[in-house]
mmJSON file of the N, C-alpha and C atoms, coordinates in Angstrom:
{"data_MODEL":{"atom_site":{
"group_PDB":["ATOM","ATOM","ATOM","ATOM","ATOM","ATOM","ATOM","ATOM","ATOM","ATOM","ATOM","ATOM","ATOM","ATOM","ATOM","ATOM","ATOM","ATOM","ATOM","ATOM","ATOM","ATOM","ATOM","ATOM","ATOM","ATOM","ATOM","ATOM","ATOM","ATOM","ATOM","ATOM","ATOM","ATOM","ATOM","ATOM","ATOM","ATOM","ATOM","ATOM","ATOM","ATOM","ATOM","ATOM","ATOM","ATOM","ATOM","ATOM","ATOM","ATOM","ATOM","ATOM","ATOM","ATOM","ATOM","ATOM","ATOM","ATOM","ATOM","ATOM","ATOM","ATOM","ATOM","ATOM","ATOM","ATOM","ATOM","ATOM","ATOM","ATOM","ATOM","ATOM","ATOM","ATOM","ATOM","ATOM","ATOM","ATOM","ATOM","ATOM","ATOM","ATOM","ATOM","ATOM","ATOM","ATOM","ATOM","ATOM","ATOM","ATOM","ATOM","ATOM","ATOM","ATOM","ATOM","ATOM","ATOM","ATOM","ATOM","ATOM","ATOM","ATOM","ATOM","ATOM","ATOM","ATOM","ATOM","ATOM","ATOM","ATOM","ATOM","ATOM","ATOM","ATOM","ATOM","ATOM","ATOM","ATOM","ATOM","ATOM","ATOM","ATOM","ATOM","ATOM","ATOM","ATOM","ATOM","ATOM","ATOM","ATOM","ATOM","ATOM","ATOM","ATOM","ATOM","ATOM","ATOM","ATOM","ATOM","ATOM","ATOM","ATOM","ATOM","ATOM","ATOM","ATOM","ATOM","ATOM","ATOM","ATOM","ATOM","ATOM","ATOM","ATOM","ATOM","ATOM","ATOM","ATOM","ATOM","ATOM","ATOM","ATOM","ATOM","ATOM","ATOM","ATOM","ATOM","ATOM","ATOM","ATOM","ATOM","ATOM","ATOM","ATOM","ATOM","ATOM","ATOM","ATOM","ATOM","ATOM","ATOM","ATOM","ATOM","ATOM","ATOM","ATOM","ATOM","ATOM","ATOM","ATOM","ATOM","ATOM","ATOM","ATOM","ATOM","ATOM","ATOM","ATOM","ATOM","ATOM","ATOM","ATOM","ATOM","ATOM","ATOM","ATOM","ATOM","ATOM","ATOM","ATOM","ATOM","ATOM","ATOM","ATOM","ATOM","ATOM","ATOM","ATOM","ATOM","ATOM","ATOM","ATOM","ATOM","ATOM","ATOM","ATOM","ATOM","ATOM","ATOM","ATOM","ATOM","ATOM","ATOM","ATOM"],
"id":[1,2,3,4,5,6,7,8,9,10,11,12,13,14,15,16,17,18,19,20,21,22,23,24,25,26,27,28,29,30,31,32,33,34,35,36,37,38,39,40,41,42,43,44,45,46,47,48,49,50,51,52,53,54,55,56,57,58,59,60,61,62,63,64,65,66,67,68,69,70,71,72,73,74,75,76,77,78,79,80,81,82,83,84,85,86,87,88,89,90,91,92,93,94,95,96,97,98,99,100,101,102,103,104,105,106,107,108,109,110,111,112,113,114,115,116,117,118,119,120,121,122,123,124,125,126,127,128,129,130,131,132,133,134,135,136,137,138,139,140,141,142,143,144,145,146,147,148,149,150,151,152,153,154,155,156,157,158,159,160,161,162,163,164,165,166,167,168,169,170,171,172,173,174,175,176,177,178,179,180,181,182,183,184,185,186,187,188,189,190,191,192,193,194,195,196,197,198,199,200,201,202,203,204,205,206,207,208,209,210,211,212,213,214,215,216,217,218,219,220,221,222,223,224,225,226,227,228,229,230,231,232,233,234],
"type_symbol":["N","C","C","N","C","C","N","C","C","N","C","C","N","C","C","N","C","C","N","C","C","N","C","C","N","C","C","N","C","C","N","C","C","N","C","C","N","C","C","N","C","C","N","C","C","N","C","C","N","C","C","N","C","C","N","C","C","N","C","C","N","C","C","N","C","C","N","C","C","N","C","C","N","C","C","N","C","C","N","C","C","N","C","C","N","C","C","N","C","C","N","C","C","N","C","C","N","C","C","N","C","C","N","C","C","N","C","C","N","C","C","N","C","C","N","C","C","N","C","C","N","C","C","N","C","C","N","C","C","N","C","C","N","C","C","N","C","C","N","C","C","N","C","C","N","C","C","N","C","C","N","C","C","N","C","C","N","C","C","N","C","C","N","C","C","N","C","C","N","C","C","N","C","C","N","C","C","N","C","C","N","C","C","N","C","C","N","C","C","N","C","C","N","C","C","N","C","C","N","C","C","N","C","C","N","C","C","N","C","C","N","C","C","N","C","C","N","C","C","N","C","C","N","C","C","N","C","C","N","C","C","N","C","C"],
"label_atom_id":["N","CA","C","N","CA","C","N","CA","C","N","CA","C","N","CA","C","N","CA","C","N","CA","C","N","CA","C","N","CA","C","N","CA","C","N","CA","C","N","CA","C","N","CA","C","N","CA","C","N","CA","C","N","CA","C","N","CA","C","N","CA","C","N","CA","C","N","CA","C","N","CA","C","N","CA","C","N","CA","C","N","CA","C","N","CA","C","N","CA","C","N","CA","C","N","CA","C","N","CA","C","N","CA","C","N","CA","C","N","CA","C","N","CA","C","N","CA","C","N","CA","C","N","CA","C","N","CA","C","N","CA","C","N","CA","C","N","CA","C","N","CA","C","N","CA","C","N","CA","C","N","CA","C","N","CA","C","N","CA","C","N","CA","C","N","CA","C","N","CA","C","N","CA","C","N","CA","C","N","CA","C","N","CA","C","N","CA","C","N","CA","C","N","CA","C","N","CA","C","N","CA","C","N","CA","C","N","CA","C","N","CA","C","N","CA","C","N","CA","C","N","CA","C","N","CA","C","N","CA","C","N","CA","C","N","CA","C","N","CA","C","N","CA","C","N","CA","C","N","CA","C","N","CA","C","N","CA","C","N","CA","C","N","CA","C","N","CA","C","N","CA","C"],
"label_alt_id":[null,null,null,null,null,null,null,null,null,null,null,null,null,null,null,null,null,null,null,null,null,null,null,null,null,null,null,null,null,null,null,null,null,null,null,null,null,null,null,null,null,null,null,null,null,null,null,null,null,null,null,null,null,null,null,null,null,null,null,null,null,null,null,null,null,null,null,null,null,null,null,null,null,null,null,null,null,null,null,null,null,null,null,null,null,null,null,null,null,null,null,null,null,null,null,null,null,null,null,null,null,null,null,null,null,null,null,null,null,null,null,null,null,null,null,null,null,null,null,null,null,null,null,null,null,null,null,null,null,null,null,null,null,null,null,null,null,null,null,null,null,null,null,null,null,null,null,null,null,null,null,null,null,null,null,null,null,null,null,null,null,null,null,null,null,null,null,null,null,null,null,null,null,null,null,null,null,null,null,null,null,null,null,null,null,null,null,null,null,null,null,null,null,null,null,null,null,null,null,null,null,null,null,null,null,null,null,null,null,null,null,null,null,null,null,null,null,null,null,null,null,null,null,null,null,null,null,null,null,null,null,null,null,null],
"label_comp_id":["UNK","UNK","UNK","UNK","UNK","UNK","UNK","UNK","UNK","UNK","UNK","UNK","UNK","UNK","UNK","UNK","UNK","UNK","UNK","UNK","UNK","UNK","UNK","UNK","UNK","UNK","UNK","UNK","UNK","UNK","UNK","UNK","UNK","UNK","UNK","UNK","UNK","UNK","UNK","UNK","UNK","UNK","UNK","UNK","UNK","UNK","UNK","UNK","UNK","UNK","UNK","UNK","UNK","UNK","UNK","UNK","UNK","UNK","UNK","UNK","UNK","UNK","UNK","UNK","UNK","UNK","UNK","UNK","UNK","UNK","UNK","UNK","UNK","UNK","UNK","UNK","UNK","UNK","UNK","UNK","UNK","UNK","UNK","UNK","UNK","UNK","UNK","UNK","UNK","UNK","UNK","UNK","UNK","UNK","UNK","UNK","UNK","UNK","UNK","UNK","UNK","UNK","UNK","UNK","UNK","UNK","UNK","UNK","UNK","UNK","UNK","UNK","UNK","UNK","UNK","UNK","UNK","UNK","UNK","UNK","UNK","UNK","UNK","UNK","UNK","UNK","UNK","UNK","UNK","UNK","UNK","UNK","UNK","UNK","UNK","UNK","UNK","UNK","UNK","UNK","UNK","UNK","UNK","UNK","UNK","UNK","UNK","UNK","UNK","UNK","UNK","UNK","UNK","UNK","UNK","UNK","UNK","UNK","UNK","UNK","UNK","UNK","UNK","UNK","UNK","UNK","UNK","UNK","UNK","UNK","UNK","UNK","UNK","UNK","UNK","UNK","UNK","UNK","UNK","UNK","UNK","UNK","UNK","UNK","UNK","UNK","UNK","UNK","UNK","UNK","UNK","UNK","UNK","UNK","UNK","UNK","UNK","UNK","UNK","UNK","UNK","UNK","UNK","UNK","UNK","UNK","UNK","UNK","UNK","UNK","UNK","UNK","UNK","UNK","UNK","UNK","UNK","UNK","UNK","UNK","UNK","UNK","UNK","UNK","UNK","UNK","UNK","UNK","UNK","UNK","UNK","UNK","UNK","UNK"],
"label_asym_id":["A","A","A","A","A","A","A","A","A","A","A","A","A","A","A","A","A","A","A","A","A","A","A","A","A","A","A","A","A","A","A","A","A","A","A","A","A","A","A","A","A","A","A","A","A","A","A","A","A","A","A","A","A","A","A","A","A","A","A","A","A","A","A","A","A","A","A","A","A","A","A","A","A","A","A","A","A","A","A","A","A","A","A","A","A","A","A","A","A","A","A","A","A","A","A","A","A","A","A","A","A","A","A","A","A","A","A","A","A","A","A","A","A","A","A","A","A","A","A","A","A","A","A","A","A","A","A","A","A","A","A","A","A","A","A","A","A","A","A","A","A","A","A","A","A","A","A","A","A","A","A","A","A","A","A","A","A","A","A","A","A","A","A","A","A","A","A","A","A","A","A","A","A","A","A","A","A","A","A","A","A","A","A","A","A","A","A","A","A","A","A","A","A","A","A","A","A","A","A","A","A","A","A","A","A","A","A","A","A","A","A","A","A","A","A","A","A","A","A","A","A","A","A","A","A","A","A","A","A","A","A","A","A","A"],
"label_entity_id":["1","1","1","1","1","1","1","1","1","1","1","1","1","1","1","1","1","1","1","1","1","1","1","1","1","1","1","1","1","1","1","1","1","1","1","1","1","1","1","1","1","1","1","1","1","1","1","1","1","1","1","1","1","1","1","1","1","1","1","1","1","1","1","1","1","1","1","1","1","1","1","1","1","1","1","1","1","1","1","1","1","1","1","1","1","1","1","1","1","1","1","1","1","1","1","1","1","1","1","1","1","1","1","1","1","1","1","1","1","1","1","1","1","1","1","1","1","1","1","1","1","1","1","1","1","1","1","1","1","1","1","1","1","1","1","1","1","1","1","1","1","1","1","1","1","1","1","1","1","1","1","1","1","1","1","1","1","1","1","1","1","1","1","1","1","1","1","1","1","1","1","1","1","1","1","1","1","1","1","1","1","1","1","1","1","1","1","1","1","1","1","1","1","1","1","1","1","1","1","1","1","1","1","1","1","1","1","1","1","1","1","1","1","1","1","1","1","1","1","1","1","1","1","1","1","1","1","1","1","1","1","1","1","1"],
"label_seq_id":[1,1,1,2,2,2,3,3,3,4,4,4,5,5,5,6,6,6,7,7,7,8,8,8,9,9,9,10,10,10,11,11,11,12,12,12,13,13,13,14,14,14,15,15,15,16,16,16,17,17,17,18,18,18,19,19,19,20,20,20,21,21,21,22,22,22,23,23,23,24,24,24,25,25,25,26,26,26,27,27,27,28,28,28,29,29,29,30,30,30,31,31,31,32,32,32,33,33,33,34,34,34,35,35,35,36,36,36,37,37,37,38,38,38,39,39,39,40,40,40,41,41,41,42,42,42,43,43,43,44,44,44,45,45,45,46,46,46,47,47,47,48,48,48,49,49,49,50,50,50,51,51,51,52,52,52,53,53,53,54,54,54,55,55,55,56,56,56,57,57,57,58,58,58,59,59,59,60,60,60,61,61,61,62,62,62,63,63,63,64,64,64,65,65,65,66,66,66,67,67,67,68,68,68,69,69,69,70,70,70,71,71,71,72,72,72,73,73,73,74,74,74,75,75,75,76,76,76,77,77,77,78,78,78],
"pdbx_PDB_ins_code":[null,null,null,null,null,null,null,null,null,null,null,null,null,null,null,null,null,null,null,null,null,null,null,null,null,null,null,null,null,null,null,null,null,null,null,null,null,null,null,null,null,null,null,null,null,null,null,null,null,null,null,null,null,null,null,null,null,null,null,null,null,null,null,null,null,null,null,null,null,null,null,null,null,null,null,null,null,null,null,null,null,null,null,null,null,null,null,null,null,null,null,null,null,null,null,null,null,null,null,null,null,null,null,null,null,null,null,null,null,null,null,null,null,null,null,null,null,null,null,null,null,null,null,null,null,null,null,null,null,null,null,null,null,null,null,null,null,null,null,null,null,null,null,null,null,null,null,null,null,null,null,null,null,null,null,null,null,null,null,null,null,null,null,null,null,null,null,null,null,null,null,null,null,null,null,null,null,null,null,null,null,null,null,null,null,null,null,null,null,null,null,null,null,null,null,null,null,null,null,null,null,null,null,null,null,null,null,null,null,null,null,null,null,null,null,null,null,null,null,null,null,null,null,null,null,null,null,null,null,null,null,null,null,null],
"Cartn_x":[-67.21,-68.196,-67.598,-66.348,-65.721,-65.633,-65.238,-65.144,-66.517,-67.553,-68.911,-69.333,-69.083,-69.45,-68.79,-67.51,-66.791,-67.355,-67.677,-68.248,-69.628,-70.447,-71.808,-71.79,-70.836,-70.733,-70.506,-69.899,-69.608,-70.691,-71.594,-72.62,-73.705,-74.355,-75.507,-76.611,-77.162,-78.211,-79.526,-80.202,-81.512,-82.63,-82.247,-83.229,-82.55,-83.338,-82.758,-81.797,-82.048,-81.154,-79.743,-79.594,-78.263,-77.488,-78.19,-77.558,-77.151,-78.058,-77.763,-76.587,-76.439,-75.305,-73.984,-73.992,-72.774,-72.577,-73.658,-73.616,-74.577,-74.091,-74.934,-75.583,-74.96,-75.522,-76.505,-76.696,-77.653,-79.068,-79.891,-81.293,-82.173,-82.975,-83.885,-85.21,-85.656,-86.9,-87.925,-89.094,-90.123,-89.681,-90.43,-90.213,-88.824,-88.292,-86.975,-85.846,-86.041,-85.019,-84.131,-82.881,-81.889,-81.074,-80.763,-79.913,-78.575,-77.505,-76.149,-75.468,-74.707,-73.874,-72.508,-72.065,-70.793,-69.83,-68.576,-67.513,-67.894,-68.139,-68.439,-69.701,-70.679,-71.97,-71.908,-70.818,-70.765,-71.715,-71.879,-72.732,-73.747,-74.853,-75.887,-76.155,-76.397,-76.695,-77.998,-78.963,-80.243,-80.316,-80.626,-80.76,-82.06,-82.512,-83.603,-82.984,-83.403,-82.784,-83.819,-83.496,-84.297,-83.572,-83.994,-83.275,-83.198,-84.299,-84.282,-83.365,-83.284,-82.424,-80.989,-80.777,-79.462,-79.003,-79.928,-79.656,-79.894,-78.972,-79.086,-79.248,-80.33,-80.62,-80.323,-79.439,-79.121,-80.243,-80.806,-81.899,-81.455,-80.398,-79.921,-78.511,-77.681,-76.361,-76.208,-75.875,-75.707,-75.139,-74.93,-74.436,-75.534,-75.142,-76.125,-77.17,-76.742,-77.67,-78.653,-78.156,-79.031,-80.01,-79.547,-80.401,-81.578,-81.317,-82.377,-83.486,-83.216,-84.185,-85.012,-84.772,-85.5,-86.305,-87.269,-88.017,-87.348,-86.678,-85.89,-86.729,-88.009,-88.865,-89.392,-89.215,-89.749,-88.749,-87.624,-86.681,-86.19,-85.986,-85.462,-84.321,-83.328,-82.231,-82.8,-82.347,-82.78,-81.603],
"Cartn_y":[150.401,150.744,151.745,151.525,152.412,153.84,153.967,155.29,155.945,155.167,155.694,156.176,155.366,155.734,157.041,157.179,158.399,159.622,159.485,160.597,160.97,159.963,160.219,160.807,160.405,160.955,162.463,162.957,164.389,165.142,164.412,165.043,165.685,166.685,167.308,167.47,166.338,166.325,166.805,167.677,168.146,167.726,167.187,166.741,165.806,165.039,164.067,164.674,165.889,166.497,166.699,166.848,166.956,165.657,164.535,163.224,163.051,163.386,163.251,164.135,165.282,166.161,165.522,164.766,164.107,162.742,162.013,160.654,160.588,160.918,160.963,159.646,158.535,157.225,156.7,157.438,157.008,157.046,156.1,156.056,156.492,157.499,158.008,157.261,156.654,155.883,156.568,155.945,156.423,156.152,156.712,156.477,156.886,157.963,158.497,157.513,156.535,155.517,155.893,155.448,155.71,154.441,154.144,153.003,153.544,153.06,153.436,152.238,152.5,151.475,151.514,150.362,150.271,149.415,149.835,149.106,148.821,149.888,149.739,148.956,149.067,148.401,146.901,146.423,145.019,144.795,145.837,145.752,146.874,146.654,147.664,147.909,149.145,149.576,150.361,149.921,150.633,151.259,152.551,153.253,154.04,154.362,155.317,156.51,157.697,158.896,159.751,160.11,161.072,162.41,163.191,164.413,165.409,165.625,166.605,166.178,164.877,164.375,164.131,164.144,163.854,162.448,161.481,160.084,159.222,158.274,157.336,155.942,155.272,153.927,152.918,151.975,150.946,149.921,149.684,148.736,147.45,147.534,146.356,146.612,145.581,145.566,144.199,144.163,142.874,143.02,141.889,141.881,142.36,142.643,143.066,141.969,140.72,139.591,139.525,139.683,139.668,140.839,141.975,143.16,142.881,142.165,141.851,141.004,140.376,139.493,140.176,141.466,142.168,143.321,143.787,144.988,146.164,146.997,148.088,149.069,149.141,150.099,149.564,148.253,147.704,146.852,146.5,145.595,146.183,145.308,145.689,144.748,145.259,144.384,143.487,142.252,141.32,140.835],
"Cartn_z":[-257.391,-256.375,-255.381,-255.014,-254.047,-254.602,-255.86,-256.481,-256.543,-256.918,-256.968,-255.583,-254.553,-253.187,-252.766,-253.068,-252.691,-253.414,-254.684,-255.438,-254.901,-254.634,-254.158,-252.75,-251.944,-250.587,-250.601,-251.655,-251.776,-252.551,-253.192,-254.03,-253.182,-253.755,-253.096,-254.135,-254.549,-255.55,-254.95,-255.669,-255.216,-256.158,-257.326,-258.315,-259.301,-260.037,-260.973,-261.999,-262.431,-263.422,-262.881,-261.569,-260.963,-261.163,-261.034,-261.22,-262.679,-263.602,-265.028,-265.439,-264.804,-265.118,-264.717,-263.631,-263.147,-263.781,-263.987,-264.545,-265.73,-266.896,-268.082,-268.444,-268.063,-268.413,-267.369,-266.288,-265.263,-265.838,-265.403,-265.822,-264.662,-264.895,-263.872,-264.006,-262.906,-262.894,-261.997,-261.882,-260.957,-259.524,-258.591,-257.15,-256.678,-257.251,-256.855,-257.077,-257.948,-258.206,-259.382,-259.255,-260.296,-260.503,-261.759,-262.104,-262.596,-261.974,-262.372,-263.014,-264.061,-264.69,-264.013,-263.557,-262.838,-263.657,-263.697,-264.405,-265.857,-266.594,-268.007,-268.29,-267.403,-267.555,-267.255,-266.652,-266.217,-265.046,-264.228,-263.043,-263.071,-262.368,-262.238,-260.761,-260.445,-259.09,-259.142,-258.351,-258.261,-256.878,-256.851,-255.58,-255.568,-254.371,-254.168,-253.456,-253.829,-253.282,-252.566,-251.328,-250.568,-250.721,-251.697,-252.048,-250.901,-250.189,-249.092,-247.953,-247.693,-246.618,-247.081,-248.402,-248.984,-248.596,-248.753,-248.412,-249.647,-249.877,-250.991,-250.413,-250.789,-250.305,-251.414,-251.149,-252.135,-252.146,-253.334,-253.494,-254.172,-254.994,-255.724,-256.229,-256.131,-256.758,-257.398,-258.68,-259.346,-260.733,-261.35,-262.724,-263.665,-264.87,-265.867,-266.067,-266.075,-266.235,-265.065,-263.831,-262.666,-262.707,-263.167,-263.287,-264.221,-265.289,-266.247,-265.637,-264.494,-263.85,-262.753,-262.497,-261.441,-262.034,-261.259,-261.621,-260.899,-261.652,-261.069,-260.264,-260.547,-259.84,-258.518,-258.248,-256.993,-256.214,-256.789,-256.136,-254.811,-253.84,-252.521,-252.169,-251.483,-251.005,-249.91,-249.898,-248.846,-248.054],
"occupancy":[1.0,1.0,1.0,1.0,1.0,1.0,1.0,1.0,1.0,1.0,1.0,1.0,1.0,1.0,1.0,1.0,1.0,1.0,1.0,1.0,1.0,1.0,1.0,1.0,1.0,1.0,1.0,1.0,1.0,1.0,1.0,1.0,1.0,1.0,1.0,1.0,1.0,1.0,1.0,1.0,1.0,1.0,1.0,1.0,1.0,1.0,1.0,1.0,1.0,1.0,1.0,1.0,1.0,1.0,1.0,1.0,1.0,1.0,1.0,1.0,1.0,1.0,1.0,1.0,1.0,1.0,1.0,1.0,1.0,1.0,1.0,1.0,1.0,1.0,1.0,1.0,1.0,1.0,1.0,1.0,1.0,1.0,1.0,1.0,1.0,1.0,1.0,1.0,1.0,1.0,1.0,1.0,1.0,1.0,1.0,1.0,1.0,1.0,1.0,1.0,1.0,1.0,1.0,1.0,1.0,1.0,1.0,1.0,1.0,1.0,1.0,1.0,1.0,1.0,1.0,1.0,1.0,1.0,1.0,1.0,1.0,1.0,1.0,1.0,1.0,1.0,1.0,1.0,1.0,1.0,1.0,1.0,1.0,1.0,1.0,1.0,1.0,1.0,1.0,1.0,1.0,1.0,1.0,1.0,1.0,1.0,1.0,1.0,1.0,1.0,1.0,1.0,1.0,1.0,1.0,1.0,1.0,1.0,1.0,1.0,1.0,1.0,1.0,1.0,1.0,1.0,1.0,1.0,1.0,1.0,1.0,1.0,1.0,1.0,1.0,1.0,1.0,1.0,1.0,1.0,1.0,1.0,1.0,1.0,1.0,1.0,1.0,1.0,1.0,1.0,1.0,1.0,1.0,1.0,1.0,1.0,1.0,1.0,1.0,1.0,1.0,1.0,1.0,1.0,1.0,1.0,1.0,1.0,1.0,1.0,1.0,1.0,1.0,1.0,1.0,1.0,1.0,1.0,1.0,1.0,1.0,1.0,1.0,1.0,1.0,1.0,1.0,1.0,1.0,1.0,1.0,1.0,1.0,1.0],
"B_iso_or_equiv":[0.0,0.0,0.0,0.0,0.0,0.0,0.0,0.0,0.0,0.0,0.0,0.0,0.0,0.0,0.0,0.0,0.0,0.0,0.0,0.0,0.0,0.0,0.0,0.0,0.0,0.0,0.0,0.0,0.0,0.0,0.0,0.0,0.0,0.0,0.0,0.0,0.0,0.0,0.0,0.0,0.0,0.0,0.0,0.0,0.0,0.0,0.0,0.0,0.0,0.0,0.0,0.0,0.0,0.0,0.0,0.0,0.0,0.0,0.0,0.0,0.0,0.0,0.0,0.0,0.0,0.0,0.0,0.0,0.0,0.0,0.0,0.0,0.0,0.0,0.0,0.0,0.0,0.0,0.0,0.0,0.0,0.0,0.0,0.0,0.0,0.0,0.0,0.0,0.0,0.0,0.0,0.0,0.0,0.0,0.0,0.0,0.0,0.0,0.0,0.0,0.0,0.0,0.0,0.0,0.0,0.0,0.0,0.0,0.0,0.0,0.0,0.0,0.0,0.0,0.0,0.0,0.0,0.0,0.0,0.0,0.0,0.0,0.0,0.0,0.0,0.0,0.0,0.0,0.0,0.0,0.0,0.0,0.0,0.0,0.0,0.0,0.0,0.0,0.0,0.0,0.0,0.0,0.0,0.0,0.0,0.0,0.0,0.0,0.0,0.0,0.0,0.0,0.0,0.0,0.0,0.0,0.0,0.0,0.0,0.0,0.0,0.0,0.0,0.0,0.0,0.0,0.0,0.0,0.0,0.0,0.0,0.0,0.0,0.0,0.0,0.0,0.0,0.0,0.0,0.0,0.0,0.0,0.0,0.0,0.0,0.0,0.0,0.0,0.0,0.0,0.0,0.0,0.0,0.0,0.0,0.0,0.0,0.0,0.0,0.0,0.0,0.0,0.0,0.0,0.0,0.0,0.0,0.0,0.0,0.0,0.0,0.0,0.0,0.0,0.0,0.0,0.0,0.0,0.0,0.0,0.0,0.0,0.0,0.0,0.0,0.0,0.0,0.0,0.0,0.0,0.0,0.0,0.0,0.0],
"pdbx_formal_charge":[null,null,null,null,null,null,null,null,null,null,null,null,null,null,null,null,null,null,null,null,null,null,null,null,null,null,null,null,null,null,null,null,null,null,null,null,null,null,null,null,null,null,null,null,null,null,null,null,null,null,null,null,null,null,null,null,null,null,null,null,null,null,null,null,null,null,null,null,null,null,null,null,null,null,null,null,null,null,null,null,null,null,null,null,null,null,null,null,null,null,null,null,null,null,null,null,null,null,null,null,null,null,null,null,null,null,null,null,null,null,null,null,null,null,null,null,null,null,null,null,null,null,null,null,null,null,null,null,null,null,null,null,null,null,null,null,null,null,null,null,null,null,null,null,null,null,null,null,null,null,null,null,null,null,null,null,null,null,null,null,null,null,null,null,null,null,null,null,null,null,null,null,null,null,null,null,null,null,null,null,null,null,null,null,null,null,null,null,null,null,null,null,null,null,null,null,null,null,null,null,null,null,null,null,null,null,null,null,null,null,null,null,null,null,null,null,null,null,null,null,null,null,null,null,null,null,null,null,null,null,null,null,null,null],
"auth_seq_id":[1,1,1,2,2,2,3,3,3,4,4,4,5,5,5,6,6,6,7,7,7,8,8,8,9,9,9,10,10,10,11,11,11,12,12,12,13,13,13,14,14,14,15,15,15,16,16,16,17,17,17,18,18,18,19,19,19,20,20,20,21,21,21,22,22,22,23,23,23,24,24,24,25,25,25,26,26,26,27,27,27,28,28,28,29,29,29,30,30,30,31,31,31,32,32,32,33,33,33,34,34,34,35,35,35,36,36,36,37,37,37,38,38,38,39,39,39,40,40,40,41,41,41,42,42,42,43,43,43,44,44,44,45,45,45,46,46,46,47,47,47,48,48,48,49,49,49,50,50,50,51,51,51,52,52,52,53,53,53,54,54,54,55,55,55,56,56,56,57,57,57,58,58,58,59,59,59,60,60,60,61,61,61,62,62,62,63,63,63,64,64,64,65,65,65,66,66,66,67,67,67,68,68,68,69,69,69,70,70,70,71,71,71,72,72,72,73,73,73,74,74,74,75,75,75,76,76,76,77,77,77,78,78,78],
"auth_comp_id":["UNK","UNK","UNK","UNK","UNK","UNK","UNK","UNK","UNK","UNK","UNK","UNK","UNK","UNK","UNK","UNK","UNK","UNK","UNK","UNK","UNK","UNK","UNK","UNK","UNK","UNK","UNK","UNK","UNK","UNK","UNK","UNK","UNK","UNK","UNK","UNK","UNK","UNK","UNK","UNK","UNK","UNK","UNK","UNK","UNK","UNK","UNK","UNK","UNK","UNK","UNK","UNK","UNK","UNK","UNK","UNK","UNK","UNK","UNK","UNK","UNK","UNK","UNK","UNK","UNK","UNK","UNK","UNK","UNK","UNK","UNK","UNK","UNK","UNK","UNK","UNK","UNK","UNK","UNK","UNK","UNK","UNK","UNK","UNK","UNK","UNK","UNK","UNK","UNK","UNK","UNK","UNK","UNK","UNK","UNK","UNK","UNK","UNK","UNK","UNK","UNK","UNK","UNK","UNK","UNK","UNK","UNK","UNK","UNK","UNK","UNK","UNK","UNK","UNK","UNK","UNK","UNK","UNK","UNK","UNK","UNK","UNK","UNK","UNK","UNK","UNK","UNK","UNK","UNK","UNK","UNK","UNK","UNK","UNK","UNK","UNK","UNK","UNK","UNK","UNK","UNK","UNK","UNK","UNK","UNK","UNK","UNK","UNK","UNK","UNK","UNK","UNK","UNK","UNK","UNK","UNK","UNK","UNK","UNK","UNK","UNK","UNK","UNK","UNK","UNK","UNK","UNK","UNK","UNK","UNK","UNK","UNK","UNK","UNK","UNK","UNK","UNK","UNK","UNK","UNK","UNK","UNK","UNK","UNK","UNK","UNK","UNK","UNK","UNK","UNK","UNK","UNK","UNK","UNK","UNK","UNK","UNK","UNK","UNK","UNK","UNK","UNK","UNK","UNK","UNK","UNK","UNK","UNK","UNK","UNK","UNK","UNK","UNK","UNK","UNK","UNK","UNK","UNK","UNK","UNK","UNK","UNK","UNK","UNK","UNK","UNK","UNK","UNK","UNK","UNK","UNK","UNK","UNK","UNK"],
"auth_asym_id":["A","A","A","A","A","A","A","A","A","A","A","A","A","A","A","A","A","A","A","A","A","A","A","A","A","A","A","A","A","A","A","A","A","A","A","A","A","A","A","A","A","A","A","A","A","A","A","A","A","A","A","A","A","A","A","A","A","A","A","A","A","A","A","A","A","A","A","A","A","A","A","A","A","A","A","A","A","A","A","A","A","A","A","A","A","A","A","A","A","A","A","A","A","A","A","A","A","A","A","A","A","A","A","A","A","A","A","A","A","A","A","A","A","A","A","A","A","A","A","A","A","A","A","A","A","A","A","A","A","A","A","A","A","A","A","A","A","A","A","A","A","A","A","A","A","A","A","A","A","A","A","A","A","A","A","A","A","A","A","A","A","A","A","A","A","A","A","A","A","A","A","A","A","A","A","A","A","A","A","A","A","A","A","A","A","A","A","A","A","A","A","A","A","A","A","A","A","A","A","A","A","A","A","A","A","A","A","A","A","A","A","A","A","A","A","A","A","A","A","A","A","A","A","A","A","A","A","A","A","A","A","A","A","A"],
"auth_atom_id":["N","CA","C","N","CA","C","N","CA","C","N","CA","C","N","CA","C","N","CA","C","N","CA","C","N","CA","C","N","CA","C","N","CA","C","N","CA","C","N","CA","C","N","CA","C","N","CA","C","N","CA","C","N","CA","C","N","CA","C","N","CA","C","N","CA","C","N","CA","C","N","CA","C","N","CA","C","N","CA","C","N","CA","C","N","CA","C","N","CA","C","N","CA","C","N","CA","C","N","CA","C","N","CA","C","N","CA","C","N","CA","C","N","CA","C","N","CA","C","N","CA","C","N","CA","C","N","CA","C","N","CA","C","N","CA","C","N","CA","C","N","CA","C","N","CA","C","N","CA","C","N","CA","C","N","CA","C","N","CA","C","N","CA","C","N","CA","C","N","CA","C","N","CA","C","N","CA","C","N","CA","C","N","CA","C","N","CA","C","N","CA","C","N","CA","C","N","CA","C","N","CA","C","N","CA","C","N","CA","C","N","CA","C","N","CA","C","N","CA","C","N","CA","C","N","CA","C","N","CA","C","N","CA","C","N","CA","C","N","CA","C","N","CA","C","N","CA","C","N","CA","C","N","CA","C","N","CA","C","N","CA","C","N","CA","C","N","CA","C","N","CA","C"],
"pdbx_PDB_model_num":[1,1,1,1,1,1,1,1,1,1,1,1,1,1,1,1,1,1,1,1,1,1,1,1,1,1,1,1,1,1,1,1,1,1,1,1,1,1,1,1,1,1,1,1,1,1,1,1,1,1,1,1,1,1,1,1,1,1,1,1,1,1,1,1,1,1,1,1,1,1,1,1,1,1,1,1,1,1,1,1,1,1,1,1,1,1,1,1,1,1,1,1,1,1,1,1,1,1,1,1,1,1,1,1,1,1,1,1,1,1,1,1,1,1,1,1,1,1,1,1,1,1,1,1,1,1,1,1,1,1,1,1,1,1,1,1,1,1,1,1,1,1,1,1,1,1,1,1,1,1,1,1,1,1,1,1,1,1,1,1,1,1,1,1,1,1,1,1,1,1,1,1,1,1,1,1,1,1,1,1,1,1,1,1,1,1,1,1,1,1,1,1,1,1,1,1,1,1,1,1,1,1,1,1,1,1,1,1,1,1,1,1,1,1,1,1,1,1,1,1,1,1,1,1,1,1,1,1,1,1,1,1,1,1]
}}}
């Protein structure tokens, strides 16, 4: 997670294809959401991205099993 955070802090994504160029295994969803595989797909990270503001909002962090139990397009951190 720390390595991902450091890389994303330096990124300047303007569209989903920028993310796919850097993270080929990322899944682009509706509503500006993206799913990242962390630690060899042991964990999943769902974020929403405000491209114009260059802000990434964390919506979910969990194991692959926990990810299977949520709707990636609507889940919110609580």
